[in-house]
C-alpha angles and dihedrals in degrees: 000000000000111000098174096115099284088114088074090065116088115210128195120198122200118195141127106276111134093091141107088238108111094211094052092053096043098046090054092046092046094055093047092044094050093049094048091049087055090056101260122135093235129168139167116248105240096231126147118154106215118252090000095156096046099058096082094044128099119245091256092052090048091053091048090048093051093044092051100040100036099040121013099031094046092048090055095052105285093118090058089050090051092051093048091049092049089049091052091052093047093048101042112023125086102218133188112268091243124058116218123205101177139036090238092055091050093048093047096052109014120182114254120244138153092230131024122203130194101214131213139285125057096330092136096050104112091203092055095046103032085247091296113184090202089083087061089055093251089155095054118105113259090235093059127091111255126192139158124225120203092332117177136203093200086216134091091213132021119223112253092242089072099045100093097048093042089053090054094044095050091053089061091071125093090204133007130203127173140189104229139045091238090053090054090049091049093051090053093045095048100040111008088240127130120238128199117234110228140165124271111265092248088069093054087076126063130234088257089055092052094045089066088069101035123108121238115274111304099193128039122224129012118324145171110233115214113195113177139186110206113274114125101209092046093043091052090054092047092052091048091052093046091049093050092047091049091054091053098044105029090232118142121242119237118196111206117210132352103218090066096064107006097224123125126177116175094219092058126084106251127175107195102160101054113136126203094281092051091049091056091048094048092054093041093055100036121117090209137000126214112189148149091197121108091217091044085062094042094054092043087057093044090052091040092236127162105251146159123217113209124199142138129255087234098047112119093218098048092102094073093056093040092051093048095049094043090049092051094044091244099118090131087069091067120094125185116207089226090064131075119275110276125240100277094189089061093045099050090088131035128203105209093188089091094057099026095097091048093049092052092045092053092047092050093048095047092048091048092048092053095047092048091048089055095046096057115093124232 
């Protein structure tokens, strides 16, 4: 821990974290955890605008959403997952004393810090946040230091209607860092500013760090972990790959979640109620991971697991996975559904010695960037 005086600086992090999405929870926790280990008094601002994700949806989509998430998903184990996730946040996060449920409430009585950070994930996606300026630190005092760490738009292009206000918002930062190449390009296009490309916060911590929070093994024996974000063509390809690999290895296939891809077959091995701790354990003990999730890839790398990332050349979120794998010299672990099936025999194991030096270099540089950004005065 750094005891050089940084503990005197109070840091507030705003990000999207009150979610059942494992990556959203863990990226927020990772940033807070890393900063506290460096001696900073860091905490996550307990902000969650109510019904944020529903405001851009049509009435029919809202009804489907509520039917799925409030009834079917919860009956199949989703409620247990929600409770486990909430327990992880309550037990491990350092949160602001006040909980905020609207942007107006946050702006009227903002928490006081020396430094404010916009955290990672799709915090600058206007369709995820209902174009909420809070994620650009609009509530932070002008005299405070304001930076972003590994922020993401989640889009390759931003609709023109948002350009003017995004330009203004980006100029409020003292320093900007982002997670993807396209995000860096967007920052330059929208504002003329330069953004640093850094690693997702989950990669600031090591596997040993994460093991402190992981549950005991959830599944016995060797298994292929399939962790999907909902996209039917990509999910079909992931299931085909997992099935082929299972035939060749004899490993069982474990499907993590249900909400992510909304497919449930009783003869398959589904784990619907895994909380954050169980997610960490399932990746840590997997023999192979098949995923189209950015954080599925990030934790596979952190745990040095053989994995295959599946996406489409037309998918709007492919950049985040492409950037990560190119950065870590693991581009051969990326499969596009438009291409022929890769050589599964060659993919069933992965020698990380080739990319180990690059992984450590990127981690060192991202950690150093963040600490330097926090050490500079306003």
